[in-house]
N, C-alpha and C positions, 0 to 999 in steps of 0.2 A: 558375754556381758562382763564389764570390768568389775574388779573387786574393790570395794570401798575399804580404805584403811582407817583404823581407829586413830582419832586425833590424840596426840600425846597429852594435851591439856586435860583429857579425861582420866589420866593416870595419876592425878594429883593426890598425894597422901601427906597430910600435915604431920608435923612432929618429927621425932627422932628417926622413924622408919624411912623417911625420905632422904636422909643424909648419906653422903658417901662414907664408907668405912675408913678407919685409919689404916695407914700403911704400916708394915712391920717396923717397929722402933720409933714411930712417930708419936710425939707427946703433945697433948693439948695444954697450952699455957694459960689461955683465958677463954671464957665463954661470954658472948654478948647477947643479952636478952632484952626484949622490949620493956619499957617502963609504963606502968598504968597511968600515972599522972601525965606523962608526956603524950601518951596515946590520946587521951581525952583533950589535952591542950591543942594538939595538932588538929584535931577535928573541929574544935571551937574556932581556931584561927582560920581554917579553911571555910567554915560556915560564915564567919564574919566577913572575910574577903568576898565570898559569894553574895552576901547580903548587900555589901557596899556596891559591888558591880551591878547587880540587878537594880538596885535603887537608882543608880546613875542613869541606867538605860530607861527606867520608867520616868524619871524626871525629864530626860531628853524627849521622851515620847509624850510628855504632858499627862501622864497617868498617875497623878499624885495620890489618888484615892486607893490605888492598888499596892502601894509601897508596904503598908503594915502587913497585909496578907502575904505578900511575896517574902518578906523578911521572916515571918513566922513559918511559912512553908519550907524555906531553906534551912532554918535552924532545926525544925522537926526532922527534916530529911537527913541532915548531917548526923543528928543524934541517933536516928534509926539505923543509918549506915554504920556508925561506930559500934552500936550494940550488936548488929548483925555480924560484922566481920571481926569482932573482938577475939573470939576463940581461934580464928584462923591466924590473926596477927600474933597472938601469944603462943602459937605452936611453932613459930619460927625462931631459930636461934642460929648464931654464927659462932664457930669455933676457930680460934687462932692457934695454930700448931707451930712447931719449929720449922715447917716446910711450906705451909699454905694456909689459906683462909677457907674454911669449909662452911658453906651456907645450906639453906634448905633447898629441896627439890634438885639435888645433885649439882648445885652451883659450887664452884671452887675458883680460887685465884691463887696461883703459885706466888709465893712472896717475891721471887726475883722477876716475875712478870708484871708486878704492879708498877704502874708508871706514876699514878697520882692518887692521893688519899686526901679528901677534904671534908670538912664539916658543912652541912646544909641544915641550919636550924638544929633540930634534935636528931638528925640523921647523919650517916657517914656514907659518902660516895667513894667507891673504889673504881678506878679506871685502869685497865691493863694495857700493855703495849700493843696488843692486837685490837684494842678499841672496845673490848667488852666492858660493860658497866654493871656494877652491883651496888645495891643500896641496903645498908643496915638501918632499919627504920625504928623510930620511936625510942631512941636511947635517952636515958636520964641526962647524960652529959656526953656530948660528942667529942670534945677535945681529948679526954683521956684515951678514948678508943683510937683516935687518929694517931696519938703518940705511941700507943702500944703496937699498932700495926707497923708504923714507920720504924720503931725500934726492932721489932722482929725481923723486918726486911733487912735492916742494917746488920743484925747478927747473922742472918742467913748468908748475906753477901760475904762476910768475913769467914764463915765456915767453908764456903765453896772455894775461896781463893787458895 
């Protein structure tokens, strides 16, 4: 009989316990944390877009009487989702060091391996040269985080030369 292997997704540990340790001599320059206001705003925007999309489909189907119920269900569902996942979202942090970007669940991106950093609404997407993508979510302001990561990458490139 074959042996069943535990799925790694079951090893999820939120918070600092899930982060990779710092290397000897590595220094943290900034820590990026989610913002409560942005977290709720992101969910409201997503709920609003869902309500518009479902309303358009219901209009196309000629089910005008179901639009109010659908909108209410979507908004209640998004609020419940936001409340349910709030503690998980706020247990995630990203640390910018002089060598790499360290994220939750063992995620990391070496500064010299980062190919692109861009803002997506209140989030920051990091794409590495190997194609790995990381998302720092629910930031109060994305632009300063993009600038900080790009500056750290430039400093690291000067140090290595």
